[in-house]
C-alpha positions as CSV (number, residue, x, y, z in Angstrom):
1,X,-40.6,-194.7,44.8
2,X,-37.4,-196.8,43.7
3,X,-37.8,-200.3,44.2
4,X,-34.5,-202.3,45.6
5,X,-34.9,-205.9,45.0
6,X,-32.9,-208.4,46.8
7,X,-31.6,-211.2,45.1
8,X,-32.7,-214.8,46.5
9,X,-35.3,-215.6,49.0
10,X,-33.7,-216.9,51.7
11,X,-32.7,-215.3,55.5
12,X,-31.6,-211.8,55.7
13,X,-28.1,-211.9,57.4
14,X,-25.1,-210.3,58.3
15,X,-23.5,-210.7,54.6
16,X,-26.3,-209.0,53.4
17,X,-26.0,-205.7,55.7
18,X,-23.9,-203.4,52.9
19,X,-26.3,-204.1,50.6
20,X,-29.2,-203.5,52.9
21,X,-27.6,-200.0,53.8
22,X,-27.1,-199.3,49.9
23,X,-30.8,-199.7,49.2
24,X,-31.8,-197.4,52.5
25,X,-29.3,-194.8,50.8
26,X,-30.9,-195.0,47.8
27,X,-34.5,-194.8,48.8
28,X,-33.5,-191.7,51.0
29,X,-31.8,-189.7,48.0
30,X,-34.9,-190.6,45.8
31,X,-37.1,-189.0,48.6
32,X,-35.1,-186.1,48.6
33,X,-32.9,-186.9,52.2
34,X,-29.1,-187.2,52.8
35,X,-28.4,-190.6,53.1
36,X,-27.8,-192.0,56.9
37,X,-24.1,-191.4,58.0
38,X,-23.2,-188.5,55.4
39,X,-23.2,-186.0,58.4
40,X,-20.9,-186.4,61.1
41,X,-20.3,-183.8,64.3
42,X,-17.2,-182.2,64.2
43,X,-14.5,-183.4,66.2
44,X,-16.3,-187.0,67.0
45,X,-14.9,-190.3,65.5
46,X,-16.3,-191.6,62.3
47,X,-17.3,-195.5,63.0
48,X,-16.1,-196.8,59.5
49,X,-17.3,-200.6,60.5
50,X,-13.7,-201.5,59.3
51,X,-10.1,-201.2,60.4
52,X,-10.0,-198.1,59.1
53,X,-9.9,-194.4,60.8
54,X,-11.0,-191.1,59.2
55,X,-9.4,-188.1,60.5
56,X,-10.0,-184.0,59.3
57,X,-6.8,-182.9,58.9
58,X,-6.3,-179.2,57.4
59,X,-3.4,-179.0,55.3
60,X,-0.2,-177.5,56.2
61,X,1.2,-174.5,54.5
62,X,3.8,-176.5,52.4
63,X,3.9,-179.5,50.7
64,X,6.4,-180.8,52.7
65,X,4.9,-179.8,56.0
66,X,1.8,-181.4,54.9
67,X,4.0,-184.8,53.9
68,X,5.2,-184.7,57.4
69,X,1.9,-183.6,59.5
70,X,0.2,-186.6,57.5
71,X,2.9,-189.0,58.4
72,X,2.9,-187.7,62.3
73,X,-1.1,-187.8,62.6
74,X,-0.8,-191.5,61.0
75,X,1.9,-192.6,63.5
76,X,-0.4,-191.3,66.5
77,X,-3.6,-193.0,65.0
78,X,-1.6,-196.3,65.2
79,X,0.3,-196.0,68.5
80,X,-2.4,-194.3,70.5
């Protein structure tokens, strides 16, 4: 078992959530499991808990078409 320490003896608050998630991920990998949040169903929104959006977009046939596709997809994501 890997021991993951938390610095300090105060209450664990919201500011520690990221470190706790990392510690849980380390423990899962050490146990031979996949960390939470590494597998998402196709076609579902991936929550990032930030203001980022992650989309799976197949590449277009040409670099020019790919740039256009990424730009159009980004505009649709921003404008809705």
